[in-house]
N, C-alpha and C positions, 0 to 999 in steps of 0.2 A: 419702764414705767416708774414714775416718781410719785410718791404719796405725800400730799401737802395738807397741813392744817392752816386755814386762813380764818381771820377774825376781823370784825368791824365793830369796835366798841364805841358806841355813841352815848349821848346824853340821855336818851330814852331807851334804846334797845342795844343789846350786845348780841351780835350775830356770829355764829361759828359755822364753818363748813369744812368738809373733807373733799379735796380735789385729787384727781389723778391726772398727771401730765405725761402725755406720750408724744414725742417729737414736737414738743412745744405747744401742743393742743391741750387746753384745759377742759376737764369734764367734772362738774360737780356731782359727787356721789351721795352726799348727805348734808343736811343743814339743820340748824336749830336756832331759835330766837329766844333770848332770856331778857328779863327786865333788869336794866343796869342798877336801878335804885333798890332792888329787892335784897341786895347783899351789902355787907359793911366793908368789904375789902376785895381786892383783886384775887388773892388766893381763895377766898370763899366763893367768888364767881366761878373759878375753875373747878372747885369741889362740886358745885352745883352742876357744871357741865359734865364731869366724869360720872356723877351719880345719875344722870339722865339716861335716856335710851339712845343718846348720840353714839354713832358707831366707832368714832375714834377713841383711842386710849393713849396715855403717855408711853412713849417709846415706839409707837407704830408709824411715826412720820419721818420722812427724809428731810423735810424742810418746813419751817413754820414762820409765818409773818402775821403779826397782829397790828391792825390799824386802829388808831385811837384819836379821839376828838380833842387834841391838845398838842402842845409843843413837846418834842421828843429830844432826848439827849443821848447821843452816841448809840442810837438804835437799841438802848437797853432800859431807859427810865423815862417816865413822864410824870412830872410833879405839878404842872400847871394845867389843870383840867377844869375849865370854867363851868362845865355842866355835869361833871362827874364827881361824886362825893368822896373819892379816894384816889390814891396814887397808884402807879403801876411800876413795878421793878421786876424785870425778867430774872434777875439774880436771886429773887426770893422764891422762885418756883422751879420745878424740874419737869421739862417736857420730854426728857429722854434723848435729846439731840442737841448738839452745839449749834446747829444751823437754825437759830431762832433770832428773829429781829422784830423790833417795834418801829412802826413808821406812822407819820401823821395821816389822819383819815382822808384828807384831800389829796395827799400824795397817792394814796390808794385809788381815789377816784380818777386821778390822772393816768395811772397805769392801766386802769380799766378801759381806757380809750384804745388800747392795743389788744383787746380781747373781744369775744363774742357778746359781752355784756351790752354793747352798744348796737347790736344788730337791729333792734326794734325801736331805735331812737326816732324822735319826732323833729322834723326839720322846721325851724322857724325862719331862717334865711338860708337859701341854698349856697350862695357865695361861690368862691373859686379857691378851693384848698390847694396849697402847694405841698407836694410830697416832701417828707423828711424835714418839715419845718416845725417851729414851736407851736404847741397846742396849749391853749389856756383852758382852765377848768375853774368853775365857780358854782356855788350852790347854797341855797338857803334851806335850813331845817330848824332844828333847835338852835343852832348857831349859823354863822355865815362863813363858809370855807373858801379858800383860794388855793390854787396850785397851778403849775405849768409843767408841761412835759417837754424835755429837751432831748433832741436826737443826738446820737453819736454813732461812730462806726460799728460798734459791737453791741450796744444796748441802749435802752432809754433811761433817762434820769429824771425823776420828778422833783420839782422844787417845793419844799414844804414852806408853809406860810401861816402866819396868824393875822392875816390882813383884815379879818372880821373885826379886829379891835382898833383899826384905824378910825380916825374921826370921819364921819360921813358928811359929804358936801351937800349943802342946801342952797337953793337959789330963790331970791325974791321974798317979799314980805310975808306972803302966805306961808311959805315953807319955813321961814325963820320963826314964825309964831309956833308952828308945829314942832320945830327943833327944840324950843324951850320947853314945850309940853313933854316931849319925849325925854329930855334930860331929867326933868323933874320927876316924871312918873317911873322912869327906869332906875332912878337913883344912881346914875353913873356920872363920871366926871364930865362927859360930853356925849352927845348922840354918836354912836358908832354903828358900823354895819351890823353888829350883833344885836343891836336894839332897834334897827330900822328895817333891814331886809331879812327877817327871820319870822318864826311863829310869834315871838314876843312883839316884834315890830308890827306885824299884821294886827295883833290885838290892840296895841296902843293907837295905831292909825285909825282903826275902825271906831275905837272909843272917842278919839278926838273929833272925827267927822260926824258921828251919829249920836254920841252920848251913851251908846250901848257897850257895856263891857262883856264881850263874848270870847269864848275860846276860839282858836284858829279853826277847829273843826266846825263849830257853830257858825262862824263867819262864812266858811266855804259853802254852807248850805243856804245862805241868804243873799250873797252878793251875785250880781249879774254883770255882763260885760259893760253895762251902762252905769253901774254903781260908781260913786265917787271913790269909794275904797279901792275898787279895781283899778281905776285910772291912776290914782296916786301911787298905789303899790307897784303897778306896772312901770310907771315912770321911774320910781326909785330903783327898781330891779334893773331896768334898762340902763340907768346911769352907772350902777355898780358894774354891770357887764362891760359897758363902754370903757370905763376907766381902767378895768383890768385888761381889756383887749389892747388898749393903747400902751399900758405899762409893759406888756409882754410882746407887742407887735406880733400877734399870733397869726402868721400866714397860714398855719395849718388848721385854723378854726378855733372857736370857743365852744366848749361843752358846758351845759348847765345841768347840775345834778341836784340832789336834795329833795325832800318830800314836799315842800311848798309848791313848787312848779309841777312836779310829776302828778300831784293830786289835784292841782288847780291850773290846768293849762291856760285858762283865760287870762292869767297874769302875764304870760309871755306871748300869747297870741293877740293880746290887745294892741291896737295901733299905737297906743301911748308907749309901749315897750320899745318898738323899733324906732319910733320917732326920736326917743331920747337916746337910744343906742347910736343913731346916726348923727346926733347933735354935736358936731365939732367944727369949729371955724377953720381948722387946718387939715384934719384927716377924715373929713366926711366921705370922700371918694374911697379911701382905704376901708372904712367901716362898712361900706356897701358891698365890698368884695369878701368880707370875712364870713365863712360859714358859721351859722349860729344854730346849735343842735341841742335839743333837750334829751337827756338820758333818762328814760322812764323806768329803768331797771332798778328796783329797790335793793337788789343784792349786788350791785356793781362794785361796791367797796370790797366785797369778798373776792370777786374776780381780780380786782386790782391788787389786793394783798397776795393772792395766789400767784399772779404774774410776777410780783417782786420776789416771792419765795422761790419761784423757778429760776429767776436770774441769780438769786443769792446762792443757791446750790451750785450753779455753774461756776461762780466766782470763787468758791472755797474748795 
């Protein structure tokens, strides 16, 4: 039996969990959610963790993996965290084991696709998955994350990405007008996935279409499948998923993660979502065969981090 510490450190919540791995099967034994912005540094976040009633303690783990919403350098440091107010450096803390690694949060979401975290997933398009093929992962929450899971003979490798900061593609005069509104309101160099298909994007879109400046939670309480906000947001989300599916040629399927869709299935169940996902003058037939699956497990990042920690221990 292997004891694992897994973490998923996001712009809003920092989740930690203790897992036990027996013959490759992961079982979560304990978990805790902390508020990321309640502390002023990563070491202070860990102090809060150890001072809580969390069952894990430094030195009690065989392997550790922390997933973080940002770019990671050499599995040790992360200095470019767009939604987190501090940096992370594993060399500044002591977990009591050398088997510790830092990975991108959507790399963890990709690894989660090989765990029980996806057992209760919601199928948007059944498709025809090819075994041992590339799996794409995308998801909107505080930010927009991208990853892809690449198969090999002995293990799976997740591709880390900061694709949420790519320029977002708009079509037609109506969308171009919104693009300028989004750029101006978000105060960014250009509209990017992180300001279009995220909680911020939902707020800006609803404000543009209705004049009402509401929080994402408030918007989810007032929109319906027929709302213009729903139709536009579903179209934008479908476009982001289509472009990532084509970028990765994911014959193994595309998994959608993140709180926006898991809390508001109407955005991905809307006909506008799949209509835009299929909208390709060259690869429409391929896009009809791609399984499109919504991962509704809010702790899937923890499972993915634990999966990587299990692989990490085997490789060292």
